[in-house]
N, C-alpha and C positions, 0 to 999 in steps of 0.2 A: 504493499499498499503506498503511495506518496505522501509527503509530506506539505502542507501547504505554504507557499510563499507569502511570509508575513511581514516581513521585518525590511525596512529602510535604512538609507545612509546613516540616517541619525542615530537609530537604534545600533546596527553594527557599529559604528563608533562607539557609542556607550558602552557596547558589551568589549568590545577588546580594551577599549581605554580602561574601563572598571577592572578589569581581569589582570593588568597590569600596574595601575595603581595602587594596587593592594601592599605590594613588594615595600612601597616606599615608607611606608609606619614601621615597617617592621625589619628589613634586612641591613638597610646604612650603617647601624651601629655596630652588628655583628660583623660587616665587610670592612667597618674601618678597622676593628682590629687586627686586619690582615696587612692593609697595605698604607692605613693614615689618610693625610689629606688626597693623596694622589688617588683616591676612590674616586674622585669626578673623574679621570683618566680610564679608571676602570669601567665606569658607567657610558662614556663616549666608546670605547672598545668594543662592549657588549653590544652595544645598540648599532654601531657600523656591521658586526657580523650579523645582527639579527636582521639587519637590511639585505643581505644575501638571500638568507631563506624565505623572506619576507616578500622581495620580488620573485623569487621560483615558485612561493605558494601562491602569490596573485596570478601568475600567469598559470599555473595548473590549473587555480579554482574556476577564472574566468574560462578556461576550455571545460572544465566537467565540475560545474557546481551540484556536487552530491553529496549527502549526509557521509557524515565518517570523515568528510574533508581529507587530511594527509593520506589516510588509509587506502583511501580509495586511489589515490593518484599513485599511490606506489603499488599497488597490487594489480592496476593495470600498465604499468610500464616496467614492473619487476616480475610479476607473477603474483597468483594467489597465495602460494607457500609464504613467500617475503612478504606480502600484504597483510596475511593473518598475524605471522608473529609482530610484525610492526604494529599493526590495528592493536593488538592485547596490550604491546608495552606501552603504547602511548593512552590507551586507556588508563592503566595502572597509573602513568604519569601524572594525569589529568586528576584522578582521585585522590593522590598522593598531595598533589599542590592543594586541591580543596582542603584536604584534613587539616596542612599547614595553615591555611587560610581560617579556619574553623576554630580550629587551637588558638591562634593570634587574637581571633576576637574573643573568644572567651575569657583572653587575659585581658583585656581592656575591660571588659564589661564585670569581670569579677571585681573591679573595680567600683563598680556601681550596685553591683547584686551578691550579696553573701551566701553564695553557695559553690558548690564543686564545680571545677570548669570542664569537666567532661560533659557532665548534665547540660552546661548552658552550650557548649558548642553541639550536641547531638540534637537540643532542641532548636538550634537555628537549624540544621542540616534539615531536619522533620519538614521545619517551615518552607524552605527553600524547595525540599521535594514536591511538595503539595502545589505550590507556586508552577514549577515548571510542569507539574501535569495538568495544570489546569491550560495551559496552553504559552506557548513562546512568546507571542502576540505582548502577553500582560507581565511575562518576566522581561522583556525587552524595554517595555513602557517603565518599569521599577527600574530598570538600568538607566534611562535616561535621567529621570527625576534625582535618581542619587547620585549619578557622575557630575551632572549640571554643579549640585551642591557643594561636593567635594573639591572641584576644580577651582570654582568661586572662593571657598577657605582657602584652597592652598594659595593662590595668586594674591588674597591678603596679605599672609603671613610672609611671602617673598619679598612683596611690597615694603613693608612695614618693619620685617627684619633688617633693611638694606643698612641701616643707621646704625644698627647694633654690631656688625660685623667688624671683627678684631682681627687685623691683616697676619698678626701674629700665629694666629691658632692655624696658619696654612704652613709653618714652618716648624720641622724639618717637612719639606712636602712630599718626599718619596724615600720613607726610610726604609721599606724593604727591599727596592729595586724593581727593576722589571719583571721579574719573576712573581711578585707578590701582586703588581698591577694586573698581571694576565691569572694568577691567581683567583683575583677577587674579584675579575670579571666573570669568571667562570661559575663562581658561587652564587652570583646576583642574577646571573642568564636566565634565571627562572621568572624574574620580574618581565621579561618580555613574551611570556608563553601565553598571554592573550592576542595575537596573531595566530596563532594554534588553533584558538578557540572560534576565530572567524571562520577559519576554512572548513572546520567540522561542522557548523551549522549552513553552509552554501545554499542546500536544497531546500532552506525556509526563507531565502532573500529574495526580496522583488527585484528583478532585472540586474540577475547575477554578473551579467556577462560586463556591464559596464559600471556597478556597483561594488564588489569585491574590490576590487584595486584600491578603488578609491578611498573605501572604508581602511583597507591595511594601511595604505601610506598616511592617511591623516591621522589615526590612532597613534601608530608610532612616530610622528611627528612632535604631535599635540604631547603624548607623555613623554618623549625624550626631553623636551623644553621643560617641564614641570618636574622631572626629576632631575636634571641639571640645578634647574634655580632653588628648589626647595632644599637639596643638598650642600647646594657651594654655601647657602644663609645657614641651614645647621650646622656645618663644621665651622663657619665664621663667627657664631654667637655661643656655640658650645666648646669647642676645642676638644683634646683629646681625653681630660680629667673627667667629663661626665658621658662622651660619646661613645668611647672605648668600652662594647661588647652590651651598647644600652639595647635593650628590646622595644622602646619604646622613644625613638631618635627624634622624631618630629615633635611631639607632646613634649621634649626636653627643651628643645628650641623654643617650641612658642610659649613655654611657661617663662623664657627669659625674656624676651620679646612682649608679651602681653600678661605676665604674671601668671595668678592660679586661673584667673577667667581662660587664658589661653590654654592652659593644661587641660580643663574641662571641656572646650569647645573641641581641642584635637583628640583627646579623647573620644569624644563624639564621632568625628570625622572619621578617625582612624576606623571605627567600629563600622559605619557605613561605608568606607572603601573596603574594607576587609567582607563587611556581606555581599557588596555587588561583586567580587572577583568569586567567590562561594558560589553566588547563584549563576554566573558563567562558568564556572566548572562544572556545577553538576550538570548545566545545559549540554555545555559540549562534550564533557565524559559519557554521557549518557547516548548521544550519537555513534561513539565507537563501535558499542556492542551492536546496537541496533542495525548499522550498516554490514556488520560482521554478521550477522543473524539472516540479513537479506540475502548475502550470496550466499548462504549455504555453510559459512564455516564457523556458525556457533548454532548451537539449538536454535528452531524456529522462534520458541518462547520469547527470544529477545525480539525478534522481528514484528512482534506485537502492536498495534497502534491501535490506542483506545478510539471506540466508535465515537462518544461523545464529546472527548476536545480534541481529536485527533494527534496525541501525542503519543512518542514509545512509550508507554507506561510502564512495562517489564524493564527495559534496559533503565529507566531514570530510577525505579527503587532499587535493584541490583546495584547500579552504581551507588547508591548510595549506602546500601550496606557495606559494600567496600569501602567507603570513606568513613563511615562511623565506625568500622574495625582497626582502620589506618591512625584513628584519634588517638590510639594508646602507645605509637612508637613515640622514639626519640624524634625530636623538632629538626636537629641536625641533619641526621642521616635521611630525614625525608628532604627535606630540602636539597641536599647533595643529589638523591636518586631523583627528583623532580629535576633537576636542571641539568643532570648528564643524560636523562632520555631526551629532554626537549632540544639540547642540543644535535642528538642524533637525529632528531626528528626533521631538524633545519637541513642535515648532511643528505636525510634522504631525497629532502626535496628539492635539492641543487641536482644530484643524481637524476632524478626523474627527470629533469626539465631536460637534460640533457640526452638522456635516451629517448624520450619523446620527440625531440628535434631530430637526433642521427637516425629514426629508425626511417623517418619520411612517412609517417602513417599519414592518409592523406587526409581523414576527416578529424586529426587535432587540429583545431583552429579556435585557439584562444582570443578573446578581443583585446587583451593587454599583454603585449609578450617583453619581456624582460630584457631592460638595457643593456647594452654592453657583453651581451652574449657571446660566447661562454665565458668569458675572463671572470662575471661576477660571480659564477658558477663554482668554478675552479678555486677563487680565491676565498668563498664559501668553504668549500669543501677541506681545502686545507688549514685556513684560520681556527675553524671550529675545532675540526680535531689537534689543532694545536691546544685551544682552550679546554679541551675535553681532560686531554693528559696533564696539563700543566695545572687542572683544579687540583690534583692531588689521586693518590693509589685508589683510594676509596671512591671515587667518585667513577674510575675507571673498572673498579672491581663490582659496584654496584651495577654500570651500565651491562657487563656481561652478564650478570647475574641474572638480569631482569630478562634480556634478551635469549639466555639460556633457559631460562622457564617458558618463556613463550615457546619458543622452538620444542619443547618437549610437550607443553600443552597442545598445540598444533599435530605434531606428529602421531602422539601415542592417545591423543582425545580425539581431536576433529579430524585427524586423519589426509589423505590427499585426494578423497574422492571428488573434488572439485576442480574439474578441467576449465580452464578460461585462455584464452587469447591474450598474449598481452605483447606490448612494443619492441621489449628485449629481443623476443622472438624475429620480428620486423626485421630488427638490425643484425640480428645473425645472419638472417636471411640477405638483406641486402649485402651482405660482406662475403658469405661464401658462396652467393648467387645459386642455392639451392631453396626449394620450395617447404617451409614449415608453415605455413599459415594458410588459412582461409580467409572467408569475409567477415570474420565474428567479432573483431574487435572494432574495425570500420563499422557495422551494422549499429552497436554498442552506442559509439560515438555518434553516428548520425542522429538516432533517437536521444540521446542527449543534447544534440546540436536543434533540435525541434522543440524539446521543452524548453530549453535555455531561450531560444528565440522567438519562442509560440509561432513557430511555422505551421501555417495550417493547408493540406491538402487541397489543390484545385485539379479542374479538371486534365490539366495538361501534367501533372504530377502523377497521376491516376495513369495516362495513356504511357507515361515513360516508365512506370514500374512494370507495364505489362508488355512493352514492344522488346523486338529483337534486338540484339544488339549483336554486330560484327566487327571484329579485331582483327585486321588484314595486315601481315605482317610484310608482304612483299609489294614491290610498286607496281600498279596495273594500270590500266587504261578503264576511259569511263565505261566501252563496249563490255569489260571483262566485269565491272563493277555493276551495272545494271544487269548484268546475269546473275551475281550472287542473290542482288534486290529481286528478281522473279524468281530465283529457285526457293526464295523464303517466304514469299508474299502472295505469290500466283495462286497456292491451293485454298489459303484462308480467305482470298478474294472470289475464289471460283472461277479462275482464268487460266488460261493457258500461259507457260513460261513466254513463249514467244511473243504472244499479244500484249504482255505487259512490259516485254522489255522493249519492243519497237512503239509503245506507248510514252516511256521512259527517254528512248534516244530521239523520237521526233519531237518531243518538249523540249529538249536540251537543244537540238539542231535550231529549233526556231526562235528560241533566244537564250542565251546561257542564265545557267540558276546558280553562278558560281558568285557568290556576292564579297568575298576577298581571297587573297591569295591563300587563305587559310580554312574558308568555311564555304560551304555548297548546299543547298535546298531544294534540291529536285522535288519538285511537286507536280501532281497529274490527277486528273479527274475520272472516276471511272463509273460505268452504269448502273443502278442501284439506288437503295434508299439506306440513310443510315449507316454507311460506312464510312471507317475512319481508321487508318494504319498508319504506324508510324516504324522506320527501320532508321535506328543509330549506326553509323559505321566511324571507324577511327584507323587511320592509317598513317603509322610512323613515317613510312618511307613516302607515301604520297600517293595520289589519285591523279592523273594527268587527265583534265576535261578539254581542254584544248591549249593550243601552243603558248598562250599567254599565263596559262594555269594548269602547272605542269606535277605541282606536288600541294595537292589539295589536302590536310588532314583530318577534315573534321565533317561528317556529311551529313543531313537528317534528310531524309526522304519520307515525304508526306503524302498519301495517296487517300483521296475520299469523293465520295457522291457529293453532288451540287447542294444539298439540303443539311450537308456537315460542313458550309464556308464558314460560320461563325467560327468553329472551332480551328480549323485553318489558319482562320484570321489570327486569333488567339495564341495558337501553335508559334506562328510568327513572330507576333509581338514577344512572345515570352525568349524565344531562342535569341532575338535581337540583344535583347534585356541582358541575358546570360552573356553572350558573346564582348559585351561592352565592359564587363571585370577583366581589368590588366592582368590577372595572374590566369585568366580562363586558359589561352593558349598552353601556358606551363604545365598547367596543372593537367589538362588533355595529354598532353603526349607522355607525362610522367606516370599517369595511371597503369595500374597493375593488369587491371582485368576490365571484363564489362560490366561487372557490379561496381567498379570505381567508376566507371565512367559516368554510368547512373547516378550515381551520388553526387558527382559534380554538377551536376544538373539539379537535383530533387534539393541539394542545399544553396543552391544560387538564391543570391539577394536580390529581388524582383517583386512586383506587384502580381499579387495574387488575387484570383477569381474564385472563393469558394464557393463551391457546387452546392445546389438546394439536395438535400437528401431527406 
């Protein structure tokens, strides 16, 4: 069952920004103890590396806006086995991050409510599970309100705090050296996990082809500016004595700037920020098992969609149970686990873009293309791996253990019964010049594009789906070509091969049907009623129609009775619009087979006249 598209750009930015802003109220004090004031450089480094993954995910999401986000991209680029393992570890990572956020909110809330922190965290978890069950639009509305309040409060803090900054608090700036800057960047990288959450809910976004990358870019820019501004002020007003290892760093700075009222306000702001992240985390985490279940890689219960609220209720509650269980883990270990798996997520996204592009899968058609390809992806793969290893042995071990657990779960429980075509096979096929694929991946991507772009089939599309396609290997004359046409269409038209060929030859001799050196549209009228047939031909080496046009590569043959003239004119108009695409000729010549030729036409951008049904 499909999920509804209910989220706009503002909701998307709010979900992503809200998920990332939570780290501002928890991590800076812990990260400051690693590298000191050069923590500012660590955040810049982490943001730059997050950009490589963000641009890659933005491209993939604009091409394949499906629930499960990065899992879907990886499974379609590297195969269901890799995708299943990846989806499971990413699901775990998001659940762990949500557990960190709920633990953090319980720390702040315990300052107002005198009760056990675990009970507070579990209560908030249950509340957000119910909100996400009711609907993603409602959850997105709450995100908008909360994020607007949080950003406004932080801006006031930064502006007011400038006059309280003591420049001596920035010295020594880099006591730990370059290694500690990189180590701190890896530790706080989990702060940029909100970008991953946008990709996971792509199937529920309005106009995802144009909205997804805008939401990702905007949220990263907004969050990056807020992080740098708030941390700069906090270091400047707090210094190492109070900030080192502090679990409420922004509240500490707000207390210096505005006194007890500042502490109280930012305790509340921190609670709001962390709650938005927990809400977004539950929202995103639940879409991974949903996507895995829909693909047959987890039991079918995970893919159940509530008939009343149209939300994946089973995945939401199972994810909630995992989050509640994780509340009892050590905080530092959870942070390192979430960061290490998030880093791996961005590495896989960079690799997926390279595979999708180099495989030359025809129906991979993103609306947003990552700039500076492939250098952005290569820089991301190298830089993110350095970040992972520099973060510490514990992060590497945790990442390896999580991947190992995913592999075991896939191979021993899920199994390998799901066969799916993926882009890596197309890449191997292209390099080895051997055939390993059919048209399965291309067909799936075609359906995704239809959903994404809201393409409704008209009569011309229906004719294309049923028409005959001839892919001609050798260079031939028009006489030979019309003989091929007669062999294929004479019987359906209840005519003799000879008569049909002579009609086509006579029409061509009367006036050429070649419209350009690349395209010809032979057409004739035949006796009868309600007759309309089409044949499409591609000749890479060319068809010779006359001395002026000796290498025609695309031919659309139209044969109909007089009463189907409107369909004839509609077809001519459609072909003219298709041929105006500047990429048409290159795509036509590089298409793999007849199905691919049809897809070029069926996915073309043109004005469609939807038939009455």
